[in-house]
N, C-alpha and C positions, 0 to 999 in steps of 0.2 A: 669410553669415558670412565672416570672414577670420581669418587667422592672427594672434593677439594679439601685440602688441609685447612684452608682459611676462607671464610670464618668457620670456626669449629665450635665445640661445646665448652662452656665455662667451667673452670675448676676452682675459681676464686672462692674461698669460704665465705659463707653468708653470715657466719658468727664471728664476733670479736670478743676479746676478753674484757673490754671496757666500752661503755657507751661513747660513740663517736658522732661527728656531725653527719656521717653518711646514714646514721640510723634515723635521721629525721628528714622531713622535706624542708629544704632551705630557700625555695623560691618564693620570697615574700616581697618582691618588687611591686608595691601597690602603685607606683607611679606609671607603670606600664598600662596603656590604655586598652591593651588586648589581653585581658585576663584569660588564662587557659581553662578549658573545660577539663574536669578531673573525673576519673572513675573513683567511686568510693571504696571499691574492693580491689585488693591487689590481685593480679593475675598469677595463677598457679602454673608457671610456664614449664616446670619440671614434673608436673603431675604428682603422683604419690611418691615422695622421696624416701620413704622408709624402705629398708631392705630385710626387715626381720620377718618371720613366720615359718622359716624352714623347720626349726626344731618343734614348733607347735604342730606342724603337719605330720611329722614322722615319729615323734616321741611323746614323752609325758614328763611331768615334774612330780617329784616326791620328796618328802623331808628326809633329812639325815642329821644326827646329832653329834657327829664326830669330825675331827680334823682330818681323818683318813677314811676313805671308802674302799673296802676290799670285797672282791667277789671271786668265785671259783668257776672256771669253765671246764667243761669235759674235755678230756684228751681223747685220742684215738682208741677204738675198742680193740683193734687188732694189731699185731706187732709186724713191722717191716723195717729192715735195715737196708740202706742203699749204698753204703760205703764200706763193703766188706772185702777183705782180701783173702784169697783162696791159696793155700800153700801147695796143694797137690799138683801133679802134672796130668796131662790128658791120658786117659785110660786107667787111672787109679781107682780102686774100689772104695777106699776111705780117704778122707782128707781132713784137714783142720781149717776152720774159718775164723778169722779175726774180725771183730766188729769195730769199724772206725767212726761210726756215727756218734754224734753227741748224745749222751745219755740223759734221761730225765733228771733234772737238778735235784741233788740230794739222794738219788737212788744208788749211784755208784756201781750198778750191776746191770747185766743184760737180762732181758726178759725172755730167755730161752731155757727150756728144761728138757732133760733126757727123756726120750720116748715120743717126743713131738716130731711130726713129719713137716718137712719144709720143701719149698721150691727155691732153687738157686739158679740165677740167670746172669750171664755175663753182660755187664752194662754196654759193652761194645757190640753186642749182638752175635757173638761167635757160637753160642750154644747155651743149653739149659739142662737141668737135671732135677729129679725128685730124690729125696734122701730122708733118712731118719737119723735123729740126733742120739748119739750113743754116750756122750760124756759132755759135761759143761764145766768150765773154769770161770766162775763169775768174776773173781778178782782180776783175772787177766783179760777178760772180755772175749774169750775164745770158746768154741764148742767144736766137737768132733762129729762127723757125719759119715754115714755109710749109704752109698747110692743104691737105688733100687734097680738101675739099668745095668745089665751084664757088661755093656761096653765101658762102664765106669765113667769117670769124669769126662765131660764133653768139651772142655776148653782147656787152654794152656795154663801154666802155673803163674802165680802172683798176679792174676788179673783182679780188677775191682768188679764186684758183683753185688747184686741186689738179692735179699733173702727175705721170704715171708713165710709164716707159719700157717698151715691149712688144716692141721688136725693132729692126731696121735695114733699110736699103735702099740698094744701090749699083748703079751702071750696070755694064755689061759692060766688061771690061778695065781697070778702075780699080784704084788702089792700095788697101791695107788700111786698117783703122780707125786713125784718128789717136789716139794716147795709149792708156794702159791704166789699169785700176783696181786698187787695192790692197785686200786684204781688210780689212774694217772690224771689227777686234777691239776690245773694250771691256775695259779693265783695271780690276779691282776689288782692293781690299786690305782687310785687317783686322789688328788688333794683338791679341796675347794679353794677358790681364790675370792678375795674381797674386792668387788667393783664399786667405785664411788663417782659421784658427780655433784656438782652444786651450781645453783644460779643465785646471784645476788643483785639487788637494785636498791639504790638509796631511797629513803622516804620522799625526798624532794623530787626525784626524777619520776617517782610513781604518779605524781600529780600532773605530769606533762601530758597533755591531750595530743594525740596524733591526728593527722589529716586523712589517713587511709584506713579503712577497715581491713583488719588482718584475720586470717583463718589458718588453721593447721590441719594436718591429716587425720587428727583424732576428733575433729569437729569443733574445736575451740575457736570462738570468734569474738572480736571486740575492737575498740578504738584505741586501747592502750598499747603502746609499743612493747612495754615490758611483759604484758601477758603473752604476746607472741614469742618472745624469747624464752620465757619460762616454759611454755608448752613445747617449744622446739628442743629445749635441754631435756625435757622428759622423753620426747620422741627419740633423741640421739642416744639417751641412756638405755632405752628399750632395745635399740639396735645393738648397742655394745654388749648388752646381756647375751645376745645370740652370737655375735661375731667373736666375742672372747671365747666362747665355748667351741667355736669352729677353729680358730686360729692359735689358741694357746699352746705354748710348748713349755716343757719343764726346764728350769734353770740347770745347766750342766755344771758339774763340779769345776771349781776353779775359774768359772765364768765371772764377768763383771757384775752380772745380775745377782749371782749367788753370794757375792762378797757383802756379808752383813755390815761390815765397817763402812763400806761405801754407800750402803742403802739401809740406814737406821730406821727410816719411816716407811719407805716404799717396799712392795713385795719383792721377795728374793728366792721364791721357790718355783713359781710358775705352776702350770697344770697341763694335762695331756688333752688337747683339743682333738676334734674329730680328724682333721687333716694329718696331724702328727701320728695319731694312733694307726690310721689306714696306711700311711706311708711306711710305718715300721712293722706293723703286724698284719696288714691286709694285702690286697692285690693292687698292683700299680700298672697302668697302661702308660707307656712313655714314648709312643712313636707317632704323635699326632693323633687326630681323631680316628676311631675305626669307621671306615666308610664302605666296606663291603661285607657281604655275608660270611665270606671266608675269615675276615678279621673278627667278626662277632662270634664265629664258631670257635676260635681260640679262647674267647672270653667264656663261652659256654663250657668248654672243656675244662677251664680252670675252675669254674663254679661246681662242676661235677665232682671235682676232687676235694671240694670244701664242703659246705653244709647242704648244697643242692636245695636252696630255698626256692619254692615254686614261683613266687611273685616278687619282682624287684622294681624299684622305681629309679629312673635315670633323672637326676637333677643336672641340667646342662645349661651352658651358656648358648647365646644365639647361633653362633657359628656350628657348634656341635648339634644343635637342634636341627638346623638346615641340612647338615651332612646326613643325619638319620632320615629326614624327609626325602632327600634326593636319593638315597640308597633304596628306600622302599618304593618310591615312585619309579625308579629305574627297573624294578622287577616287573613292572606292569606294561603290557602292550596296549596298543590303542585299537579301537574298533571304528568302523565307518558305516554311517547310515546316510546314504546319499552324499551330500556335500558337507555334512556336519560330522566332525570327529569329536569323540568324547572319551574321557578316561573311564575305565571300567571299575575303578575303585569307587566305593560308596553305594548308595542305594540303587535299586534296580531301575528306578525311573529317571536316572540321569539324562539330561538333555542339554542342548547347546546353550539354552537360555538361562540355566541355573548357575549360581555362583559356584566356582570350582574351588574346593578346599584343598590346598596344596600341602597342608600339614597333617601329620599323624600323631595320635595321642598314645599309640602303643603298638606292639606286634608280639608275636610268639615265635621263638626260635629256641626250641628245647625248654625254655622257661618263658614266663610272661614278663615282658618288659614294658613298663609304662613310662612315658616321657613327660617331663614337666620343666618349663623354663625356670631357671633360678636367678632372680633378679640380682642377688648378691654378686654373681659372676659377671653380670652385664653392667652394673653401676660403675661409671668411670671414676667415682671418688672412692671406690673400694677396689675390688679385683678385676673390674672391667678395664679394658684398654691397656692392660699389662702387656709387655713385650711378648710376642709369640715365639721368641727364640728358645730353643731347648735350654733348660737350666735357669730360666728366668724366674721360675716359681709360678708360672701361669697354670691355673687349674681350669680345665675345660668342662669337667663334670664329675659327678660322684654317684655311684650306683649304691642304693641303700636297700637292703632286703626288708620286705614288708612283714608285718606280724610281730611276734615276740619270741623270746627264747627262755629256756629254763636255766637258772643259775642258783647256786647256793648262796643265800643272803646271810652273812655272818651276824648281822643285827638281829634278824628274825630267827636265826638258827634252823632254818629249813629251806628247801627248794622253793623258789618263787618265780612266777612268770613275769618277765620284764620286756618292754620294747627294746629292740636292738639298740636304739639311741634314746636316752632319757637323761634328764637333768636332776641332780640331787642338790637341794639347797639346805643350809643349816637351819634347824628349827627345834624348838622344845616347847614345853607347855607354857613357858613364860616369855620366850623370845622366838619371833618368826623373822628370819633374815631372807625370805624369798624376795621380797620387794618392799623395802623400807623407804618412807619419804616423811620428812618432818620440816617445820618452819621455825626459824630462830630469828632474833632481832626484835625491834620495837615497831615496825612498820608492817602494813598489809595484814593486820589483825593479830600478829605475833606480839607477845609481851614477855619475852624470855631474858632479855638483856637490855643495856642501855645503848646498843648499837643502833644508830638511826638508819636502818636498812632492813630489808627483808631478805633472808637467806633461806633457799629451798634446798634441802640436801637429799640426795638419793644413795641408796646403799643396797647391795645384794652380796651374798656369799654363796657360791655355787660351783659345781664341777659337772662335767658331762661324762657319762659312762657309755662307752662304745663296746657293746657286748658282741661277741662273735665277730671281731674285726676281719677274720679270715673270710667272711661272707661279703665284705664290702669291696668295691673297685674304685680307685681314684684314677682319673684320666688327667694326666699331665701333659704339657706340651712336649 
């Protein structure tokens, strides 16, 4: 048996742009002798409908006073090239290596110096050598090496090889190393975007008394229908503050959004959201959910090559969470005591009468992985229920490193500890744009214009900074 498609879950929006008859109870047939019994309070059939809290859990918010946020992240400490061409033939004592890797932007030269010792390995696995660098042509991106092995070059000519530096060697009484290396800092940037919303109700409609007591997730309650709509607008805006930081993408050159003539009022630059950054600078799993330890081992192996953060949190949708539970449960055998079987996971006093917890909150496999359900990925009005076909854009989970990282903050002018994920909002001594709300009009206590209505405005200007994106993992379908 399977879950039937009908009846299903409703996706009809509960909010409309204008007050309609559906916003009111219209059953006023007083000639009916059988008057209905009514519940005063509406039933919250979808539970808590908000989906925000992810960024509050893993990050922080801090002010910024610029249109552009820039930070520097450390590059690799050691030098390795993986697309080198070796010109010599097998048995040669010396040869020339041409570096084909993309160099550090702006450097234009290779980070190899005469006197350094290197290991060179054929990428096809046919052999390897140890050698010393005898000459370097930085402009041409080549360097000459002399092998330590008497047998000379261990592989054929014109192969593609990897080379890394492991030290240096000089004779007695010689001069120092020629040249020096500069730190390889990588500069990233992001721009804040302005997010707005508004709720408006006329003064006459504010006097309409509803028949049902309403309530919202933030605890607001009352009998005025517009009060519910205003609070739901606020809740929806709160959600958009987070989802915009997760989903935002920069407007590409020559795109419709970037065309300022077409968009004189609306935004035309975009921003780099979490998913965009991890897709482009992080790690991506795109073969369905990892469901075995072998597949998780490949994730651990990739994390070893990145920042090797000890603790990580997996924010997953329901299916991915179940896959992890099933994987961990499948590692466990069962014991038997008489006629009662019980799982050995859990406390030592497990027995047949206790409730069996089939879920896991975390596990250790090389690193600590903690699992948390992410409501945003399950909500059918957002990313939930998206097609599971590859390329559909469905996201099954996100691995976020715990803790903070050190970056050079150009505003502070020094290194600073920052959470891997954090939000920067525009603010100064006179203007705080983290979360602005104000009322205009002539109703509801406002006296700012002759408009016979109350308008509640919401505004925020913010951007998310994803530091060390190479430590994140995005799990796509």
